[in-house]
C-alpha positions as CSV (number, residue, x, y, z in Angstrom):
1,M,139.4,110.7,67.5
2,C,136.5,110.6,70.4
3,C,136.5,108.4,73.6
4,H,133.9,106.1,72.0
5,D,136.4,105.3,69.1
6,F,139.4,104.8,71.3
7,T,137.3,102.3,73.5
8,V,136.2,100.3,70.4
9,M,140.0,100.4,69.4
10,V,141.3,98.9,72.8
11,S,138.3,96.6,72.9
12,F,139.2,95.4,69.2
13,V,142.6,94.4,70.7
14,A,141.3,92.9,74.1
15,S,139.1,90.7,71.8
16,I,142.0,89.8,70.0
17,I,144.1,88.5,73.1
18,G,141.1,87.0,74.3
19,L,140.0,84.9,71.4
20,S,143.9,83.8,71.0
21,L,143.8,82.7,75.0
22,L,140.4,80.5,74.4
23,T,141.7,79.0,71.2
24,K,144.9,78.0,72.9
25,Y,143.0,75.3,75.1
26,K,142.0,71.7,74.1
27,P,138.2,71.3,74.3
28,F,137.2,70.2,77.6
29,D,135.4,66.8,78.3
30,D,132.7,68.8,80.6
31,E,129.8,69.5,78.2
32,M,129.1,72.6,80.7
33,R,132.5,74.1,80.4
34,E,132.9,73.4,76.6
35,T,129.7,75.4,76.1
36,E,130.8,78.1,78.3
37,R,134.1,78.4,76.2
38,I,132.1,78.2,72.9
39,L,130.1,81.1,74.0
40,F,133.0,83.2,75.2
41,Q,134.4,82.4,71.7
42,M,131.3,83.4,69.8
43,S,131.2,86.9,72.0
44,F,134.7,87.7,71.3
45,S,134.1,87.0,67.5
46,Y,131.2,88.8,67.4
47,W,132.7,91.8,69.0
48,L,135.7,91.7,66.5
49,I,133.3,91.8,63.7
50,Y,131.7,94.8,65.3
51,C,134.9,96.8,65.7
52,F,135.8,96.0,62.2
53,A,132.6,97.3,60.8
54,F,132.8,99.9,63.1
55,G,136.1,101.1,61.8
56,A,135.3,100.5,58.1
57,Q,132.4,103.0,58.7
58,K,134.6,105.4,60.1
59,L,137.5,104.8,57.6
60,I,135.4,104.7,54.2
61,H,134.1,107.7,52.9
62,T,132.5,106.9,49.7
63,D,129.3,108.0,48.0
64,I,127.9,104.3,47.5
65,E,125.3,104.1,50.1
66,S,124.8,100.5,49.7
67,V,128.5,99.8,51.3
68,I,127.5,102.1,54.1
69,T,123.8,100.4,54.7
70,T,125.5,97.1,54.5
71,L,128.3,98.1,57.2
72,K,125.4,99.9,59.4
73,I,123.7,96.7,59.6
74,T,126.7,94.4,60.0
75,T,127.4,96.6,62.9
76,A,124.0,96.2,64.3
77,L,123.7,92.4,64.1
78,S,127.0,91.6,65.3
79,Y,126.1,94.2,68.4
80,F,123.1,92.1,69.3
81,L,124.6,88.7,68.6
82,T,127.5,89.8,71.1
83,F,124.8,91.2,73.7
84,S,122.8,87.7,73.3
85,C,126.0,85.4,73.7
86,I,126.9,87.5,77.0
87,I,123.1,87.2,78.1
88,S,123.5,83.5,77.5
89,L,126.3,82.7,79.6
90,P,124.6,83.4,82.9
91,L,121.5,81.7,81.8
92,H,123.2,78.8,80.5
93,K,124.7,78.7,84.3
94,F,121.7,78.9,86.0
95,A,119.7,76.0,83.5
96,I,122.6,73.8,84.6
97,H,122.4,74.7,88.0
98,E,118.8,73.5,87.9
99,V,119.1,70.5,86.3
100,E,121.7,69.2,89.0
101,E,119.2,70.0,91.8
């Protein structure tokens, strides 16, 4: 097991913990804070999908090329969706800050 595999495994557990902590709270009345919570939940959810698809690629040793291709596409899409949610968090705060001024 290489360092990247171990990091993905640890981040999988951390994402489950983070998602469980976020789902514990009731929805906020403030629209800004609720949007931030939803963006965090989306980030953790997409990262869980990435970790699952990455692990499945490592564990499944089949000759079926369509399964491997589907897992690779799922891994790439979930990685980019996670990245876009993480980038959206500061952009959302910046947009709300500009509207308030």
